C-alpha positions as CSV (number, residue, x, y, z in Angstrom):
1,M,104.6,93.3,121.7
2,P,102.4,95.3,120.9
3,E,98.7,94.2,121.1
4,F,96.1,96.1,119.6
5,K,94.2,96.3,123.0
6,K,97.5,97.4,124.9
7,F,98.5,99.5,121.7
8,F,101.8,100.6,122.7
9,R,105.5,99.3,122.3
10,V,108.2,100.0,124.3
11,R,112.0,100.3,122.7
12,L,114.5,100.7,125.3
13,G,117.2,103.2,123.9
14,L,117.7,104.1,120.6
15,G,116.1,101.0,119.0
16,A,116.2,97.5,119.2
17,V,119.3,95.8,117.2
18,I,119.0,92.5,116.3
19,I,122.5,90.9,115.6
20,A,122.5,88.3,112.9
21,C,125.2,85.8,114.1
22,Q,124.4,82.2,112.9
23,T,128.0,82.2,111.4
24,S,129.9,83.9,114.6
25,P,132.2,81.3,116.9
26,F,130.6,83.3,119.7
27,C,127.0,82.0,119.1
28,Q,128.3,78.7,119.1
29,A,129.1,79.1,123.0
30,Q,126.4,77.6,125.6
31,P,123.9,79.4,125.5
32,V,123.4,81.5,129.2
33,K,120.2,82.8,130.8
34,I,120.4,86.3,130.2
35,Q,118.5,88.2,132.7
36,A,116.6,92.0,131.5
37,P,118.7,94.6,133.7
38,E,116.2,96.4,136.0
39,N,116.7,100.4,135.6
40,P,114.8,101.8,138.2
41,P,115.0,105.5,137.1
42,F,113.8,104.6,133.6
43,K,110.9,102.5,135.1
44,E,109.8,105.4,137.3
45,I,109.8,107.8,134.0
46,F,108.0,105.3,132.0
47,Q,105.3,105.1,134.4
48,K,104.8,108.7,134.9
49,G,104.5,108.7,130.8
50,F,101.3,107.1,130.7
51,R,98.1,107.8,132.8
52,S,94.6,106.3,132.8
53,Q,92.1,108.1,130.9
54,G,88.7,107.2,129.7
55,I,88.6,103.4,129.0
56,A,92.6,103.3,129.0
57,S,93.9,102.3,131.9
58,I,97.4,102.2,133.5
59,D,97.1,98.3,133.3
60,R,98.1,98.4,129.7
61,L,101.9,98.8,130.8
62,T,101.8,95.2,132.2
63,Q,103.3,92.7,129.9
64,D,102.3,88.8,129.9
65,A,105.0,86.7,129.6
66,N,105.2,86.3,125.7
67,Q,105.4,89.8,125.6
68,T,108.3,90.3,128.2
69,F,110.2,87.5,126.6
70,C,109.9,89.4,122.7
71,S,110.7,92.7,124.7
72,D,114.4,91.7,125.2
73,P,116.2,90.7,122.1
74,R,119.3,89.3,123.8
75,R,117.6,86.5,125.2
76,A,115.1,86.0,122.2
77,Q,117.8,86.0,119.7
78,S,120.0,83.3,122.1
79,A,120.4,79.3,121.3
80,A,118.0,78.8,124.3
81,G,115.4,81.9,123.4
82,M,114.6,80.3,119.8
83,K,114.0,77.0,122.0
84,E,112.0,79.0,124.1
85,A,110.1,80.6,121.1
86,R,109.0,77.4,119.5
87,M,107.4,76.7,123.2
88,I,105.9,79.9,123.2
89,E,104.1,79.2,119.9
90,Q,102.9,75.9,120.5
91,R,101.0,77.4,123.8
92,N,99.4,80.0,121.5
93,L,98.4,77.5,118.6
94,E,97.1,75.2,121.5
95,S,94.8,78.0,123.0
96,I,93.1,78.9,120.0
97,K,89.1,78.2,119.6
98,A,87.9,77.0,116.3
99,P,84.4,78.9,115.6
100,T,81.9,77.7,117.7
101,D,79.6,77.0,115.2
102,G,81.7,75.7,112.7
103,V,81.2,78.2,110.1
104,Y,84.8,80.4,109.2
105,L,83.3,83.1,106.7
106,G,81.0,85.6,107.6
107,D,80.3,88.9,105.6
108,W,83.2,90.2,103.7
109,R,81.4,93.7,103.2
110,N,81.2,93.8,107.3
111,G,85.1,92.4,107.1
112,E,86.2,95.2,104.8
113,K,84.7,97.6,107.6
114,I,86.7,96.6,110.0
115,A,89.8,96.2,108.1
116,Q,89.7,99.9,107.5
117,S,88.8,100.8,110.8
118,G,90.8,101.7,113.5
119,R,88.7,102.9,116.0
120,G,87.8,101.3,119.6
121,L,90.0,100.7,122.9
122,T,91.8,104.2,122.9
123,W,91.6,107.0,125.8
124,S,89.4,108.7,123.6
125,D,87.0,106.2,122.3
126,V,84.1,104.8,124.7
127,P,83.1,101.1,125.9
128,E,80.6,101.4,122.9
129,T,82.5,102.5,120.0
130,P,83.2,99.3,117.7
131,V,86.5,98.0,117.5
132,G,88.2,97.8,113.9
133,G,90.9,95.5,113.1
134,G,93.2,98.5,111.9
135,C,94.4,96.1,109.2
136,Y,95.4,98.9,106.5
137,N,97.8,100.0,109.3
138,C,100.1,96.7,108.1
139,H,98.9,95.4,105.0
140,Q,97.6,96.8,101.3
141,I,94.2,95.2,101.1
142,D,93.4,96.4,98.0
143,E,95.6,97.0,95.2
144,H,93.9,100.8,94.5
145,E,94.9,102.2,97.9
146,I,97.5,104.9,97.7
147,A,97.9,104.7,101.2
148,Y,98.8,101.8,103.7
149,G,101.3,100.3,105.9
150,N,104.0,97.3,104.7
151,L,105.0,96.0,107.8
152,G,103.3,92.9,107.1
153,P,102.6,91.2,103.3
154,S,99.8,92.8,100.9
155,L,96.3,90.7,101.5
156,W,95.5,91.6,97.9
157,H,94.4,88.0,96.3
158,Y,94.7,86.3,99.5
159,G,92.3,83.9,98.7
160,K,92.2,84.2,94.8
161,N,96.2,82.8,95.1
162,R,95.6,80.6,98.2
163,G,92.3,78.9,98.0
164,S,89.8,78.0,100.5
165,S,90.5,74.5,101.4
166,K,90.2,73.5,105.1
167,E,94.2,73.6,105.9
168,V,94.0,77.2,104.4
169,L,90.6,78.3,106.8
170,I,92.6,77.0,109.8
171,Y,96.1,78.8,109.0
172,T,93.8,81.9,108.5
173,W,92.1,81.8,111.3
174,N,94.6,81.0,113.9
175,R,96.7,83.9,112.1
176,I,94.1,86.1,113.0
177,S,93.1,84.9,116.2
178,N,96.4,84.8,117.9
179,A,99.4,85.4,115.2
180,K,102.1,84.3,118.5
181,A,100.9,80.6,117.3
182,Y,103.3,81.0,114.0
183,N,105.6,83.6,115.3
184,A,106.6,84.1,118.9
185,C,107.6,88.2,118.7
186,S,104.9,88.7,115.5
187,Q,103.8,92.0,115.5
188,M,99.9,91.0,115.0
189,P,97.6,91.6,117.2
190,R,96.5,88.5,119.2
191,F,92.9,89.5,118.3
192,A,90.7,86.9,120.0
193,H,93.6,86.2,122.7
194,S,93.2,89.8,123.5
195,Q,89.4,90.0,122.9
196,I,90.3,92.9,120.7
197,L,87.6,91.4,118.3
198,T,84.9,89.1,118.4
199,E,84.4,86.0,116.9
200,K,81.6,87.2,114.6
201,Q,84.2,90.3,113.5
202,I,87.1,87.5,112.9
203,Q,84.3,85.6,110.6
204,D,83.6,88.7,108.6
205,L,87.6,89.6,108.4
206,M,87.9,85.7,107.1
207,A,85.4,86.4,104.5
208,L,87.3,89.5,103.6
209,L,90.5,87.4,102.8
210,L,88.5,84.1,101.6
211,D,85.2,84.9,100.0
212,P,85.2,84.7,96.1
213,N,82.9,87.4,95.9
214,S,85.0,89.6,98.0
215,A,86.7,92.8,96.6
216,V,89.9,91.5,98.0
217,N,89.8,88.2,95.6
218,Q,88.8,90.8,92.4
């Protein structure tokens, strides 16, 4: 699944179709291990459709085990797959590291710049380009915005509605660091896991969401 660092998504055929079948007798059958079929012609065409250029190398096409699992909807939606998803989430959760200095909130002003920036890690960038979080692609950050993505929930009044308890701090930190700890096939980038953002940048994003003085919480 998409990683901001690996910045693309592959869909086989005309799209991914998810079938809700909790009440179907077919879904109650003994689950079988589903192997994604090999398709050499497609693989060859797919490989030729990308090239290494600048800082974006062809190795971005290589999926890890988590991405491979989520790229096969039949496997992910099977009874065995749902159990596997819980194991994937647990592994991702256990891999998350708390802030090294014990401080969760940085500077919300810097956090706002990071959230509104989609630069960095693309073939047209240079290694020195500051990497942004691109949060606006999927979330509303400010109620006054007229253009934003809606794949994820609105972040407006995030801290004002949730408070800043230790539980909220840890959950938010974990979600930004590695969203797959809570949803194995989350489309949110694993910002810490994939080394997309630094610890300082994540602290600044945390402040944007939870600092009472942040523009998000006004």
